[in-house]
N, C-alpha and C positions, 0 to 999 in steps of 0.2 A: 810305307816309299810314300814320297809321296812325286806325287806325277804331274805335269805340266807341258799345260800346250804351249811350243815356242813361238806362235803366229799371235799367241793370246795378244801379248803389246801392240803387237801391230793392229789388231781390230781395236782394242779400244781406243788409240790413238785417233783414228780413224771414224770412229763413233764419237768421242769429242769434238771433232772438226764439222761433222756435219751437224751434231746438236746446236751446236754456239752459229752455224750459219743458219737454220732453222729460225732463231730465235732472235738473230739482225733481221731476218726477212718480217719477221713477225712484228718488231718494234718499229721498225720502218713503215709498216702498213697502220701501224698504230697513229703514228706521229704524226701521217700523211693522212689520215682521217681528224684526225685533230685541228691539224691545221686547215681543213676545207670547213669545218663546223666552225670554226673562232672567225674564218673569212665570213662565212655565211651568215651567221647571226653579227658579224660589225654592218654590215650592207644593211641588214636587217632593221637591226636597229635606228641605223641612219638613217633611213627610209619611213622612218613612223616622228612624227611632231613631237618635240619637248612638252606644249602647250597643246590641249585639246582645242579645236577651234569648238567658240558658243556662237548658236545662231541667236542674235541680237533683235527685237523686232524695229517694225519702220519708226516707229517711235526715236526709236532712241541713234537710228540712221538719221531724220529729220530734224533733231535737237542738235547731234554733231555737227552737220553741215550750216548753221546759225544761232548756236549760242558762243563763238568768239567771236560774234559781231554785235551779241547784247551789254550792254551796260546799267548801272547805275546811276542815276542823276540826286545829288545832296546841291540843297540850297541854304540860302539865309538872303533874310532881308529883314528891315527895320520897320517896325510897325510903331503908331500909338496908342500908346492906350489913351482909354476909356476917359474922358474926364469923370475924376468922382468929390464930392463934398465930402471930405473929411468927419463936417461937425453930423453927418448922421451916425457913424458911428458908435456903436454903444460904448462909452470910458470905459468898463471893462473890457472891451476884448481890445482897445486901442494899446492898455496895457500890459495887456499878453501880448499881442503879437504887432504891437510900432503903426506906427503912421503908414497906408498903403505905399508902396511905392508910386514913382511919379517919372512923365517922364516916357521916350522910346525907348523897345525892348526887340530883341533879338525874335526872328521867327523862322526854324529849319520847317523844311519842307524836305521831301522823297517823291522818288517815281522811276522811271527804266524808260531806255531807250532803245535804239540802233542802229548801227552806222549803215548807212546806204550809199557809201561811195569812197573810192580810195583815199581822197582827201580830207578821211574826219568829217563828218559832216554827219551828225546823229537827228535822227528823227524820233519825236517825243512829242508830246501835248502839249497845249500852247497853258494848261492851266498847274501845268508842272514848272515850268520857268517865268508868269508871270509876276512883274514887277518883283523882281529880285536880283540883289545885288554881287551875288556872288555865284558860280555854279563850280561845283566840283563832279567829275566823273569818273568813277570806278571800272574798269576793264576786264573782262573774262578770269584774266589772271591775280586778277588786285592789283595791279599797279592804277594809282591816281594821276590823275591830269587835270588843268584847267580846261573850263570852258568859256566861249563865248556865245552869247544868243545872236544869231543872225538874224532871225527877224521869231515874230507871231502873229496867226490870224486866227485870230477868235471864234471867228463866224462856223470856220471847221474845226477846233481847238484841237488847229497843227501848228508847231514849232520846230523850229531847226539851230542848234547846237552848231558849233566850229570847236571842235580837239586844239587846244594846244599842243604841241611837241611831234619829234622827229619820228618815233616807233608807234606806229599806228594801229588800231585793231586791224582784222580783214574785212569786207564789206557783206552784208548778208544778200543771197540772192534771192531778187523780188520776181514775183509770180505775177500771174493775172485775177483779180479779182473778179473779172465779168465774167470766166467761163466758171466759176463756182458753181456748183449746184448744193441743195439744200440736202441734207446728208453728210457731205460732205465733211472727212475728217479735220477738226479743227486742233492745235495746241499751241497755247500761248505760254508764255514765258516771262517774264520778268523777278522782283522784287518784293513781294509782293510781304506787308508790316516786318520790313528789313531782312527777309529772306532771301539770299540771295540764291540766282541757276537754279528758281523754282517753275518746274516745268508742271501742269494738267491739261487734261485732256479731254476732248468731248467731241462736238460735231457740229456743223451747222446748223443751225435752228430755222434761222428764217434767214430771206435778204434782201433788202429797200425799206428796210426800216427806218419811217421816217422821224426822225429826233425829236420833230414837234408834238409827237402822239407820247413822248415822254415828258413831255413836260418842258422842253425846252425853248422858248416861244424865239429866243436869240442867237439859235442854232438856224444854219442851212445845209442840211448834207442829209444820205438816207447810210446806214447804220448794216452792218453784219452782226445777225444776233448769233450767240452760242452756250452751249452751257456748260463750255469750258472754265472753270473757278478763274475768275475775275477777280481780285482783292486789292487794298486800299496798298501801293507798291507798284501794281502791275500798270499803272497810266503810264501811256506812252514803249509800251514793250509790244514785240510784234505777236502777232497772229499766224499762224504756220501751217501750210496745208501738209498732207504727208506725205510729199514729195521736197520738204525743207526749206519753202521756200516763200518768203513772207508774203500774206493775202492781205492784211491789215496790220494795224492800229490800236491796241487796247485803250479805250476811251471810258468806261464807265459800267458801272455793274448791277442791278436796279435792286435797292435796299426795301424792306418792310415786305406785304402782301407781292408776292413773284420773286423773292429772293432768289439768287443763283442765276438765273440772267445777264450776262453779259454782252457787250458791246462793243465792236472793232471798226473805228473809219478803213470802210477798204483801200487797198493801197492803192492804184489807179490814179484816185483822189490824190491820196497824198503825195503821190509824185510831182504831182501837176503841179500844187500846194509849193511844195521844194523847190519847183523850178523858179516860180514866181519871186521867192523869197531869198532864192543865190542871188538872181535877177536885178530885183526893184528893190526888194528889203522889204517889202511887203504885200499882200494881194488887194487888188481891186475885183470888188463886186457890186456886179450891176444890179438897182432897185429901181422900179417905179413907184412905188410912193403904192400898193394897194394891202389891204387887209382883206384875204379872201376866202368863205367859206362853201363845202362843196352842196351841192343842189340836187338834187335826185327829183324824181316825177314823185317820189309817193309823198316828199319834205313841203314840197309845193303843196298837192292839195291839201294838206293839214291844214298849212298854213293858210291858204285860200277860205275852208270852213270854217275856220273862226271871227266870229264875226265882229271881231276886236281889230283884226285885220287893219292896218292903213293902208297899203298895198297888195294888188295880185299881181304875184308872180308864176311863170311861164311855166307851166310843168313837162318841163324836160332837162336832160343835165348840163351843168356848166360850172364856173366859177361867179359864181355871187359877190360884190362887191360891198362887202360890209362896212367900211369907213374908207376915207381917202386920206390921205397923209399934207397937211398945209403947205405949200411951197411946195408940193413935189413935182417929180414927172407925169405923174396917172390926175392933176387938179388941174395942170398948164394946158395939160390934150385935152380935158373937157368932159374926165369921166367921172359920174354922182354915184351915189350911195344909190342901192337899188338894180344898178346895172349888172347881167349878166354876159360876163363874157363866154362866147361858145368858143372861138378861133383866134388865132394866132397865127400871121403869113396864112399859109394854104392850109393848115393842119386843124382838124376838131379839138376843142377844149371838154374837154368831160371831167373834170377836176381841176382844182387849184395846183398842185403838185406841176401838172403838165405845165402850166402855163409858166410855172416857177421855171421848173427847167429851162425852158424858152429862153428867159428872160436873163437867168444868167451864162446864157451862153452865146448873150450879143454883145455886142461890143459898146464902148462906152457915146451917146450922143446919135448912133445910128437911128434912124427909122424903123418902129418896129410896128407894122398893121396888127390892130385889134379888130374882130370883129363882135359887135355884144347886143342884146336885146334891150331897150327900153321905153314901156309903156304901148309893148306890144310889138314896136319896129324896130325893125333889124338895122344899124348903123354902124361903120365903119370907123375908125377916128386910128392918128399917128399920132405915136409915144416914144421919149428918145429917152433909153433909160440912164440912169446917173451913178455915178460912184456912191455906195452907201454911207450915208454919213456916221461919225462919230467912232470908227475904226482906230483913227490914228492918235 
């Protein structure tokens, strides 16, 4: 006999309903937890940058500021070939090579420059654009523009080129070369050997390096010396400090013994020259027509001890007149060979550079008072600086 509980179906239905309710509640909790995890993950992922930030060096930051204003300058000019007597060529070589070419030929040159204002003025070296007929300027983005030479100053080896175009590059930030100190960072930019956008790093090795000590007697300026590599093609490019400001214009590098020493024209001097070139098309340099050498007590004693010495020199420091330029301002004022200049205006003169600095800052034609020693006597003479001839 099969006996069964009459309430069993009711209890089974009630148990199924309870189980279904528990299952739904568990699924609801699972969905809520899943949604919370997904939302939390979304906010977390959104807070992390897609590209990891990279800390660049100060050199990269400095270059980024000035590089858009650095340009390459390509030039062409016509040069005459040296005359050559064809009869001096061996007949066999003439048969192989033919007669030598005659007439003018095109000479190409290359250098660098830096844009210094919003009107497309490019500062470069005078020897880069001297006596050229065409100037092509390649910008940092690769665009090429024609350039016109505004003016050249061979005494400071600086020149100014104006870009022809509407979309002009940005100007470089200019610094203050007077506040530079030995040991400060120096970054050279340019196009050495045609390699565009080249950057080298060094330090300021020396300041106020007289260019005459490097064998350039026709120049009148003091240079910034650096060990940052400056090579052919770098001429006219900027020398930059650690803040990305132009402090100089690269001009030359020492070759042979002492190779690796580079030199730049201070930007404060370059800025003044550029202003004169824009306003007048030339730079007027005062001169008085003296060739000077430094005299010290030791040099004077050694000279005076020589039994063959023709004159006796005063044993003190000053600028000794070695020669006087004929028809120059100094000759007209009465200066002679052997005079020792010991003062100018109200300040002492201990070496020729001090006198030249005063002359450079003097107006043309203005009276310049000199104090000098001649044959043991102190004299006062007045000289009028004149424009340095032979520059136009």
